N, C-alpha and C positions, 0 to 999 in steps of 0.2 A: 547636514545639520548636526548629526551625531558626531562627526569628525571635529566640527568646530567646538562643540561643547566639550568633547574630550581634550581638545588642545587648551581650552580655557582652564579646565580643572587641572590640567597638568602644569600650567604656568603658575597658578596661584601658590602651590606649596614652594615653588622655587623662590617667588618673590618674598614669602614669609621667611624662608630660610636666609635669604640675603639680608633682610631687615634684622633678623636675629644676630647674624654674624657682625653686622655693622654696630649694633648695640653692644655686643660683647667686646668689640674692638675699642669702642669708645670707653667702656668700663675699664678695660685694661690700661688704656692711656691714662684715665683718671687715677687709677690705682698707682700707676707708675709715678705720676706727678706727686701724689700724696706721699709715697715712700721717699721720693727725692726731697720733698719739702722737709719731712721730719728728719732725714739724714742731715740736711743742711742745718737745721735748727740745733741738732745734737752737736755738730761740729762747732757751730758758733758758741753754744753754751760751754763746751769744754774749753774753747779758746778764751772765753771770758772768765770762767771760774777758776781755772788752773792757776793763773798768776796770784789770785787772792789766796788760794789754798797754800801756794808755795810761800807767800809772805807770812801767813799765819804760822805755818809749821817752822819756818826759819827763825821767826821771832821768839819762839818758845823753845829753841834748842840752846844748849850750852855751847861755848866756843869750841870745846873739844869735839863735839858732834858736827860742828860746821867745818872746822879746818882740819881736824884730825880724822877720827873714826866717823866718816860720813854715814848718815842714816837719813832715810826719807822721813820716817816718823820719829819724833823726839822720844828718847827713852824715858826721860823725866821732864815734866812740864816746868820750865824755867822762866820766871818773870823778871829776872835781873836786868835784862836789856831795857825793859820798860821803866824800871826804877831808875837806872842810870840816865836814861833818855830824858825823863821828866824832871830829874834833878839838875839838869844842866841848862843850856841855852835854848833847848827846844821849846819850852814854854813860852819864852819871849818871841820866838819865831812864829809860833801859833797865834799869839796875841796880835802880832803885827799883821799877819795874813788875815785874820779875822776883821781887824779895824779897817784895813785897806779894802777888802772885799765888800764889806757892808757899806762903807762910805761910797765906793765906786758904783755899787749897785743902786743906792739911793739916788746918786746923781744921774745915772743912766735912765732910771725909770722916770724921774722928774723931768729932765730935759727932753727925753724921748717922747713922753706923753704930750708935753706942750708943743714940741715941734710936729709930731704926727697930727695932732688936732688942728694946728694952723695950716699945715699942707692939705689936709683932707677937707676941712670945712670952709676955710677963708679963701677968698679970690684975690690974688695979687700978682704982679708982673714977676715972671721967672719962677713960678711955683713948680712947673714941670721940670725945669732945669735943676732946681734944688732937690727934687725927689730922685732924679737920675744921679745926681751927684752923691747922694747917700749910698746908692748901690755901688757906684764906682769907688767911693772911699773905702767901703767894706772889703772890696776885692784887692786893695793894695797890700802887698806882703809887709808884715810887721818888721822884717829885717831891713826894709828900706827906710823905715821912719825913726829907728832908735838913735841914729846920729843927730839929725836935726832936733828931735825931742830932747836929747841930752844937752845940746847947746842951749836950748830955751830954758831948761831947768837950771843949768849952770849960770845963765844970764840973770835969773831972778834969785839966785842964791839958795836953791832948795836941794842941792846935791846931797846925797846920803841921808835923805829924810823920808819918813813915811808919807808926808804930805805930797811929795813929788809923784809918788806912784798913785796916790788918790786922784791927782789931776791928770795923770797920763792914761790910766786904764779906761776911762770913758771914751777916749779916742778909738779904742778897739771895739767897745761894746755898744756905743751910742748909735752908730749907723744901723746895726741890726735891730736894736730895740725900736728905733723910729720906724724902720721899714715894716716890721711885724705889727706894730700898733696902728700904723696907717691902714694895713690890710684889715685889721679887725675893726677899726673905727668905721670903715666903709659898710660893714654889716649891720651897724646900729641905725635904725630908722631915723631920718632927719626930723620927722614929725614930732618925735619926743623932744628934741632940742628946740624946735620952733615953739612948742607949747610952753617950755620953761622960759624962753625969751619973752614971750608975750606976757607971762606972769611977773615979769620984772627982773628975771635973773640975767646976770651978764655972762660973757663968754667963759670966764674962769669958773664962775658958779655952775655953768652947764657942764663943763669938764669935770669938776669935782663931784657934783651931785648926781649927774645923769650918766655921763660917758664912762667914767672910771668904775663905778659900781657894776655896770653891765660888762665891763672888759676884764673881770677878774681872771678868767683863764689866760688871756694874753698877758696880763701883768705878772702872773705867776711864771709864765714861760720866759719873759724877758728878765725877770728877776733871777730866776735860776741860771739862765744863760750868762748874765753879767756876773753873778757870784762865782760860777764855775770858771769863767775865763779869768777873772781876777785872782782866784784862789790858785789856779794851776799855772799862771803865767810865770815864765822863767827868764826870758831874755832881757826885758826891761828892768826887772828886779836885780839881775846880775850886773847890769851896766850902771844903774843909777845908785845902788847901795854898795857901801864898802865895809863898814863896821859890822861886827856881829850883832850889835844891838838894834840895828835897823834892817836886817835882812828878813826876808820872808822864809816860810818853811820850805818852799821848793828849792831855794838856793841853799839854805842851811843843810839840807840833806846831802848835798854834794860835798860838804865840808867835813863829812864824817869819815875822815881817813887820816892816818898818821904815817908820814913818810910814804911808803908804798904799800901799806896795809889798809884794807877796807874793813871797817867794822860792820860786817854783814848783818849781825843780829840786831844791832841798833838801827841800822839803815832800814831793815825790813819792818821793824817795830814802828819806826817813824813814818814809813811809807803807808803802813796800814792805818795808823791814826790819821794821817793826812787825807787818806781816801774816804774816811768815814763820813765827814760832814756832807759832801755832795751826794754820796750814795743814799744817805738817810733822807735828804731833802727831796731827791727825785723819787724815792720809794713812797714817801708820804703824799707827794703832790702828783702822782703818776696820771691820775684821771684828768686833772686840770691841764696838765702839760700836753696830753694827747688832744684834748678838746681845743686848746689854744692853738696848737700847731695846725690842726686840720682846718678849723674855721679861718684862721689867719691866712693859710695858704690858698684856700679855695676862693674866698670872698675877694682877695686881691686881684 
């Protein structure tokens, strides 16, 4: 009996030691993952911030500091590039981009909300085929569509106009907007809509008064997505527009060259001004964007 008791007492410390080593190993692994996560975040932060810093510094340098005596930091703060830029065609390009982006966003949200509600709540033949078709349409590369879209635009006489881009850009943004709103509308209880229908409200009234107010995060997400896509789009704007008066800011920035000389100061100033609207919008609506993406992705 004494031998057995002695064996048990000798085993217990070993088991406690093994448990302690296991916990220490887990803690070490956890710390390793934590360090790796922070290192990856630092790398991505530098990768994101450095281009903006480079644009800001280059836009504030004189031409001599850019082409001749190169310096990382500007010796004197020079705003001449901004003055020259805003005094030329850049203001017209910004206005065109703003008009096109706002109009395309309004069309995408309106048509996307109506289509998503119809597919989600109404029962009709081919509803599932239409829903799958939206996904497949979104996956088609834009480079395969610009030729037939250009032929359509030329056929109706809208070549080299802002209106052509307003009609074309929803073909890019509308499938995603409809798909995300479909996922979000499914998270809204049907009982709320049934109560409104019993009270005498029609389907459009239910959509306007019940569904859309409850879908604010999703509407913010699709609005920002549509605006950013239209604001940054380059291929269709390059193909459809020809004159300087109808070009968007993304195409206009590529025209800032003379012979074989690039006006880097003006280009960096223009790129910085062009990047500000989406950045400001995403910063102000950050919480709604995260909520809309999470709920829309999970409930679908």
